[in-house]
N, C-alpha and C positions, 0 to 999 in steps of 0.2 A: 756257439749258439747262445743268444741272449733272450730271456723271456720279457715281453712287454705287457704289463698289466694295465688295462684301460678302465677308467671309472667315468660314468656318464654324468651328464647335466641333469638338472631337475626334471623329473618325469621320465627320464630316459632309461632304457634297458640295455642289456648287452648287445641287442640287435643293432644299435646305432653304429657299432664298430665292426659288424660282421663282414662288411665289404672291404675292410682295410687289408686283409691278409694278402690279396693279390697285388697290392701296391707297395708292400714292404720288401726289403731285401730278404733273400732266402735264409739268412742267418738270424733273422728276427722271428721268434716264435710268439705269435699273438695270443695273449691270455685274456679271455673275456670273463668279467666278473659280474654276477647278477645280484642286484640288491633285492631285499625282501619287498613283496607287494607288487612285483611286476615280472614280466617275462615268464621264465620257468618257475618263478617263486610267487606267482600272482596270488596264491591263496594265503600267503603269510602276512601277518600284521605289519603295518608300516612302522618305521622307527620313530621313537619319541625324541631322539636327539642325534647329533652328529657322532657323539661318543659311542652310542649304541651301534651305529654303522661301522665304526672303526673296530670295535670289539668283535663284531660279527665277521667282518672281512679278515681280520687278523687270524682268527681261528680257521678260516676257510683256506687261506693262501699260504700260511706259514710253512706247511709241509710241501708246498709246490713251487717254491721260489726258484729252485735249480741253482746251478753254480753262479749264474749271472742273471741279473734282472734290472728292469727300469720301470718307472711308473709314468703314465700319462693320465691326466684328468682335465676335463673341460668344465668350466663354470663351477657348479657344486662339486663336480668331480675333482677339480683342482684342490679344493679344501680337503677332500677325502684323501687324495694322493699325499698331500703334505702331512696330514694328521696320521695317516697310516705309516708313513716313513718315520715319524716321530715315535710312534708306538713300537716299531721294530727296534729302534735304538733303546727305548725304555726297557724292552724285554731282552736286551743283549743279543738281538739278532743282527744279521748283516744288513747294511743299508743298500738301497738301490744305487746303481752306477750313475743314473741320471734321473732327474725329475723334470718332466714336461708339464708345466702349469699353464693352462690355456684358458682364455676368456674370463679371467678373474683378476681384479685388482687386489692389492694387499688388504687383508681383512681388517675391518674396523667395526666398532660398535655403532649400529644404526639405531637411533633413538625413536624415530617415528616414521610415518608414511610407509608402513609395511605393505608390500604387494599382496602378501597372503591374506590380508584382512579386507581387500577390496571386494565390493559386491560382484556378483557373478559376471555381469556384462562387462564391467570395467576390467575384471581379471582376464576375461577372454580377450579383450581388445589389447591389453598389455602383452599377452602372449603372442597374439597375431602380429603386433608391431615388431617383435623380436624375430619373426619369420623362422622359428625353429620347430614349431609344432604344426604337423600336417593340418590343413584346413578341414579335412574330412572329419577330424575329431570334433570340431565345433559345429559342423553341419549335421552330424549324426547324434541324436539324443542319447542313444545307448552308449556310444563311445564316449560322449561327454560325461555321462554319469560314472563311467568306469575310470577314465584317465584324469579328469580334472581334479578329483580329490587327491590323487597321487601327486600331481604337480603342485597343488596348493600346499600339501603337507611338506614336500621337499623345500618349497620356498620358505615355509615357516622355519624349518631346520636351519637354513642358510641365514635367514634374517635375524634369527635369535642366537646364532653362533657367536660365542665370545672367544676372541683370540687369547692365546696364552699370554701371561704377563711378560715373559721373556722369551721371544722367538729368535733372539740374536744367535747366529751360528748354531742353530739347533739341528740342522741337517748337514753333515759333512759330506756333501756330494755335489756334483755339478748340476746347475739349474738352468733351464731354458724357460723364459716367459713368452708364451705365444699370444698374440693379440690381433684383432681385426682393427684396422686403422679407423674405421667408422663406428667402432664401439664407444661406449660412454666413458671408458677409463682414461684418466690423464696419464701423462708420462710419469708424474710423481706416484700415482697409484701403482704403476708397474715397477718403478725403480725401487720402491720400498721393500719389495721381495728380496732384494740383495742381502738384507741383514740375516737371512736364514742360513747362509752358507759362507764359508771361507774359501770355497772352491770357485771354479770358473762360473761366471754368471753372464747370461746373454738374454737380451730382449729381441725377439724376432717378430716383426710386423708383417701382416698379410693384408692384401686388399679384401674388403668386405666388412660386414658388421659383426654382431655377437656370434653368429653361427658361420663364421668364415671357414670353420673346419669342414663344413658341407660345401660351401661355395668354392673353396680352393683346396679340396681334399688331396689331390695329387701333389700339390706344392707342399702342403703340410707333411704328408707322408714321406716325401723326398727329403725334407729337412730332418725328420726324425731318423730316417734311414742313414743319412749322411752323418748325423751327429753320433749315432750309436756305432757307426762304422769306425769312428776314431777311437772307440773303446775296445775294438777287437784285439784280442791277445794272440 
């Protein structure tokens, strides 16, 4: 049995992965992680930085890793998965057997044109174009007031994220980069992730845009299952 910890995209909760269990191999134990400010932790304050997310999750999962485990993260969740793996190494913990980094190019410093600073309507339109946020949220004033500040806060964390000075071979584990072929990331954006490991590195493309994990869910989960099957002891 291998534990698969999943980390959501901006504005997402553990709910976005709730339906995955029935599509994964029976030897994969899906572990849903909830971030503060949403889902079962809706009353908790939002994080001021990615580092705060990592510290929080580290203390929540370090006793629940099991004998074997892997990380999956999409978009913002990919940064979380990488940074949490780096935190485990720093704390002399075991590393995940595999990192699935999805919907995210290699991190770089973005100097301007922050999405989180857009006026309300432009911000909504940007999210609608990505097709990952249910339209009902934009059509319902109460839902908008509840969820849009969470999404905007998450965007701020990602857009102000500063990558470590030396990420070279920082995670000694196999890495899969998952990407939608219609997403905005270039091949170079994806290939640069290779520097984080000296183990097997794969780029896997799927039909779809940024939220291909919803459009091609079964294909994505088949890939994850097959990949982790190769780790079976």
